[in-house]
N, C-alpha and C positions, 0 to 999 in steps of 0.2 A: 415565429416558433423559435425556441434556442437551439443551437447547436452544441450545448453542455452536455457530458455525458448523463446517463441515468445510471450508471453503475458504479461500484466501488470496488477497488482490488485492492486487498490486503493481502500481507506477505510475513508476517510475524504474531505477536500476540495477540491480535486480534481474530486470528483464525480460530476454527472450531477446535473445542477442548483446551485452549491455551488460556493464559492466565486474564488477558482482557477481553474476553470473547464475549462477556458480558454487555460490552458497548453495542454490539451487533445484533441484539435480542429482537428489535423492530425488524430486521432484515430478513430477507429471504435468500438462503443459500443459492446461487444460481450457476455453480459447479466451479471447478477448477481450472487453472488459466496459467500463464506465464506472461511476464513482460521483459521487455528490454532492460538489462543494466547489471550491475554487480552487486552483489549482498554481501555487508560485512557486519560483524558482530560489534555491539556496543556494551557487551556482557548480558544484560536481562533481556535487551531487545536487540533485534537487529535495525539495518539501515540499507535503503536502497541508493545507489549511486548510479548517475548516468554512465554508459560505456558500454563495451562488446560484453555479451554473456545472457544469460537468461535467470529471473528471478521466477520461482514457483510460488504460487499463491491462490487465491479463492476470491471469486466474483460473489457479490451481493447485491440485491437492488431494495429500495426502500419506498414506503408508501409516500413519507414524507422527506423527501430527499434533502431540502435545504436544511431541516431541524437536525437532521441526522449529521449532515456536514458541520455545523455549527458544534456539535458535541465533539465528533473526531477531530475537528480543528483543534479543539481544546486538549485532548488526549494528545494530538500528535504535535503540540507546541507549534501551531501555525495560527499567525496573527496575519489576516488579508490586508490590514490596514498597515503592517510593517512585514513585509514578505523578507527582507532583506536581515532581520534581526530574528527569524524565527529559525527553531531547528530543522522544521521540516517544511517543505510547501507542497501544497495540493496543485498537482499538473494534470491536465486532459492528456493523457496518452493512448497509444494503441496497444492492446492487449491481446492475447490469441487463446481461445477456449481450447482446452484438450481435443476437441472434434476438429481443430482447425480453422474456425471461424474468427475472424479479425473485427474487434469492434474497439470503441472509444471507453475507457473506465476513468475515474478519478484515481490517482495514485499519488501517497504522500512519499517525497524525494527527500533524501537526506540534503540540509543546507549549509552544515559546517565543514570545516576541513577535517577529514577521516583520521588525520595523524597516522598513528600505527594499529589502528584497529585491523584485527584478521579477517582477511576474506572467507567466505563461507563457500566450499567448493560443492558446485553444483546449484547454487543458488537457492536453496531449500532450507529454510529455517527449522523445519521438523527433522531434517536428517544430520543437523549439524554435529558436530564432534563432540 
């Protein structure tokens, strides 16, 4: 049996009511959660960076997770055959549900230099200025 996560954590335009949420249409919303890291704005979408802080987002489960991950990998410009050359990498990380439960989920982490991209205070894309 695999130890890979069964959930996906999203923190930007893939969240409910946002521009890319249609890619999550086959999923079930499992609640709000947070992940460790910092959130920056790349203009039209955010990027999660490793580091101190908390990033707010949503958890989803899928009946056919491998197919969904293939689609999301394309959306997030992640090539499993070339992670070093990908804009984002998909990483298994510990996240925390709002009820305090810790669990593992797939998280897309920004893989390029952030340059001067502004930090989003509070790590919540929905509440960005």
